[in-house]
C-alpha positions in Angstrom: 0.0 0.0 0.0 1.4 3.4 -1.0 1.1 6.6 1.0 -1.6 8.1 -1.3 -3.8 5.1 -1.0 -3.4 5.0 2.8 -4.4 8.7 3.1 -7.4 8.2 0.9 -8.6 5.2 3.0 -7.9 7.2 6.1 -10.2 10.0 4.8 -12.9 7.6 4.0 -12.6 6.0 7.5 -12.8 9.4 9.1 -15.9 10.3 7.2 -17.8 7.1 7.7 -16.9 6.2 11.3 -19.3 8.7 12.8 -21.7 9.8 10.0 -25.0 8.0 10.5 -24.9 6.1 7.2 -23.3 2.8 8.2 -19.8 2.4 6.8 -20.0 -1.4 7.1 -23.2 -1.4 5.0 -21.5 0.7 2.3 -18.5 -1.7 2.3 -20.8 -4.7 1.7 -22.7 -3.0 -1.1 -19.4 -1.7 -2.7 -18.0 -5.2 -2.7 -21.2 -6.6 -4.2 -21.6 -4.1 -7.0 -18.1 -2.9 -7.8 -15.8 -5.6 -6.4 -14.3 -3.0 -4.0 -12.5 -4.8 -1.2 -11.3 -3.5 2.1 -7.5 -3.0 2.6 -7.0 -6.6 3.8 -4.3 -5.2 6.1 -5.6 -5.7 9.6 -2.8 -3.6 11.2 -3.5 -0.7 8.9 -7.2 -0.9 9.8 -6.2 -0.8 13.5 -4.2 2.4 12.7 -7.2 4.0 11.1 -9.5 3.1 14.0 -7.0 4.4 16.5 -7.0 7.7 14.4 -10.8 8.1 14.8 -10.5 7.1 18.5 -7.9 9.8 19.0 -10.2 12.3 17.3 -13.0 11.6 19.8 -10.5 11.9 22.7 -9.1 15.1 21.3 -12.4 16.8 20.6 -13.8 15.9 24.0 -10.5 16.1 25.8 -11.8 18.4 28.5 -14.9 16.3 29.1 -12.9 13.1 29.2 -10.3 14.6 31.6 -13.1 15.8 33.9 -14.6 12.3 33.9 -11.3 10.7 34.8 -10.5 13.3 37.5 -13.9 12.6 39.1 -13.2 8.9 39.4 -10.5 9.8 42.0 -12.3 12.8 43.7 -14.4 11.5 46.5 -13.9 14.2 49.1 -16.8 16.6 49.8 -15.5 19.7 48.3 -17.4 22.5 46.4 -17.2 20.3 43.3 -18.5 17.2 45.0 -21.8 17.2 43.2 -20.1 17.8 39.8 -17.8 14.8 40.5 -20.7 12.7 41.5 -22.5 13.5 38.2 -19.4 12.7 36.2 -19.0 9.3 38.0 -22.6 8.6 37.1 -21.9 9.2 33.4 -18.8 6.8 33.6 -21.1 4.2 35.2 -23.7 4.6 32.5 -21.0 4.4 29.8 -19.7 1.1 31.3 -23.2 -0.4 31.6 -24.1 0.6 28.1 -20.9 -1.0 26.8 -21.6 -4.2 28.8 -25.1 -4.4 27.2 -23.5 -4.0 23.8 -21.0 -6.8 24.6 -23.9 -9.1 25.7 -25.7 -8.5 22.3 -22.4 -9.3 20.5 -21.9 -12.5 22.5 -25.5 -13.7 21.8 -26.0 -12.6 18.2 -22.5 -11.6 16.9 -22.1 -14.7 14.6 -25.6 -14.2 13.1 -25.0 -10.5 12.6 -21.6 -11.0 11.0 -23.1 -13.6 8.6 -25.2 -10.8 7.1 -22.0 -9.4 5.6 -22.6 -12.0 2.9 -26.2 -10.9 2.3 -26.2 -7.6 0.3 -30.0 -7.6 0.0 -30.4 -7.8 3.7 -27.8 -5.0 4.1 -29.7 -2.8 1.7 -32.9 -3.3 3.7 -31.0 -2.4 6.9 -29.9 0.9 5.2 -33.6 1.7 4.9 -34.0 1.0 8.6 -31.0 3.3 9.3 -32.7 6.0 7.3 -35.9 5.6 9.4 -33.9 5.6 12.7 -32.1 8.8 11.7 -35.3 10.4 10.4 -37.0 9.7 13.7 -34.2 11.3 15.7 -35.0 14.7 14.0 -38.6 14.5 15.0 -38.0 13.7 18.7 -38.1 16.6 21.1 -35.1 17.3 23.2 -35.8 15.9 26.6 -34.9 17.4 29.9 -32.9 14.6 31.4 -29.1 15.2 31.7 -26.9 12.2 30.9 -25.8 12.1 34.5 -29.3 11.3 35.6 -30.3 8.9 32.9 -30.4 5.9 35.2 -29.5 2.2 34.7 -32.5 1.2 32.5 -31.8 4.0 30.0 -28.1 3.3 29.7 -28.8 -0.4 29.2 -31.3 0.4 26.5 -28.9 2.6 24.6 -26.2 -0.1 24.9 -28.6 -2.7 23.6 -29.4 -0.6 20.5 -25.7 0.0 20.0 -25.2 -3.8 20.0 -27.7 -4.2 17.2 -25.7 -1.7 15.2 -23.2 -4.6 14.6 -25.6 -5.5 11.8 -24.1 -4.2 8.6 -26.3 -1.4 7.3 -27.3 -0.2 10.8 -25.6 3.0 11.9 -24.0 3.0 15.4 -24.2 6.7 15.9 -27.7 7.0 14.5 -28.9 4.2 16.8 -27.3 5.5 20.0 -28.4 9.1 19.4 -32.0 8.1 18.6 -32.1 5.7 21.6 -30.8 8.5 23.9 -33.5 10.9 22.6 -36.2 8.2 23.0 -35.3 7.9 26.7 -35.7 11.7 27.2 -32.1 12.9 27.2 -31.3 16.4 26.2 -30.4 16.6 22.6 -26.8 17.9 23.0 -26.1 15.5 25.8 -27.5 12.6 23.8 -25.0 13.4 21.0 -22.1 13.7 23.5 -23.0 10.5 25.2 -23.1 8.7 21.8 -19.6 10.0 20.9 -18.2 9.1 24.4 -19.8 5.6 24.0 -17.8 5.1 20.8 -14.5 5.1 22.8 -15.0 1.7 24.5 -16.7 0.4 21.4 -13.7 1.2 19.1 -11.3 -0.1 21.8 -13.2 -3.3 22.2 -13.4 -3.9 18.4 -9.6 -3.5 18.0 -8.3 -4.9 21.3 -7.6 -8.3 19.9 -5.6 -6.9 17.1 -3.2 -4.7 19.1 -0.6 -7.6 19.2 -0.1 -7.0 15.4 2.0 -3.9 16.3 4.8 -6.4 16.8 4.7 -7.0 13.1 5.0 -3.3 12.1 7.9 -2.7 9.7 9.4 0.7 9.1 8.9 0.4 5.3 5.1 0.6 5.9 5.2 3.0 8.8 4.9 6.1 6.6 1.8 4.9 4.8 0.2 3.7 8.1 1.0 7.1 9.7 -0.6 8.9 6.8 -3.8 6.8 7.1 -3.8 7.4 10.8 -3.4 11.2 10.5 -6.0 11.4 7.7 -8.6 9.4 9.7 -7.9 11.6 12.8 -8.2 14.9 11.0 -11.3 14.1 9.1 -13.0 12.4 12.0 -12.3 15.5 14.2 -14.0 17.8 11.7 -16.9 15.4 11.3 -17.6 15.3 15.0 -17.9 19.0 15.2 -20.1 19.1 12.1 -22.4 16.3 13.4 -22.8 18.0 16.8 -24.2 21.1 15.1 -26.6 19.0 12.9 -27.8 17.0 15.9 -28.3 20.1 18.0 -30.4 21.7 15.2 -32.2 18.4 14.4 -31.0 18.3 10.8 -29.8 14.7 10.5 -32.7 13.9 8.2 -30.5 14.6 5.2 -28.6 11.5 6.0 -31.9 9.5 6.1 -32.7 10.6 2.6 -29.3 9.4 1.5 -29.7 6.1 3.2 -33.1 5.6 1.7 -31.8 6.4 -1.8 -28.9 4.0 -1.6 -31.0 1.3 0.0 -33.8 1.5 -2.6 -31.4 1.7 -5.5 -29.4 -1.3 -4.2 -32.5 -3.4 -3.6 -33.8 -2.7 -7.1 -30.4 -3.6 -8.7 -30.0 -6.8 -6.6 -33.6 -8.0 -7.5 -33.2 -7.0 -11.1 -30.0 -9.1 -11.5 -31.6 -12.2 -10.0 
């Protein structure tokens, strides 16, 4: 893989990691219609995912730092209540992640088998369009993330688990689930992005040992993909936060519906 190709793939990764259009669904359909394959280089994919992870950490660096500080601040100072609210958010992030893990353990093999079913993936894109469309028509609740409670956090985590299905958007699912439970719109968006941190880590944890195989001849290309994924994802996060706050995600639903319907028509026509 050359440097230019790595940067291009990094840009695509940064765009699709957080946009509510399902990058996995697009990959399946691209493979079916155009013979487009993923990089096939697992270590490079880890580099790109770490780039998008770093983008979340950098964008929410103050928020993440405050959450970490609160984990070790138990004294009753003037900020005692703020630390308590932060610890609640960390608890809910962990519970939601556990719920996602349970869904993966129970249905992961079945969901991953759908990668070989482009028609099913196209139908799931229609579902993603509906999920995203619904999010724009839900009123912003009055519940802060720190008061969401255990049932709401588990519900959000369960819907994130079903986003393992190719064609279902993780960000769209978690944002809509948060709004359905009555969370404030801005906090629903922030919770969704923070929830991506353990999700990305868990998805790549088993591949971290591949860093032992890293060769300096490929490091430049890998670094280019990493930086491209980081930079684009950082910009996408800010862009999406504005759209979510203004309830303007429906444009992505129109896109998902168009791609899904066209794909279904082409797949059925070829049969």
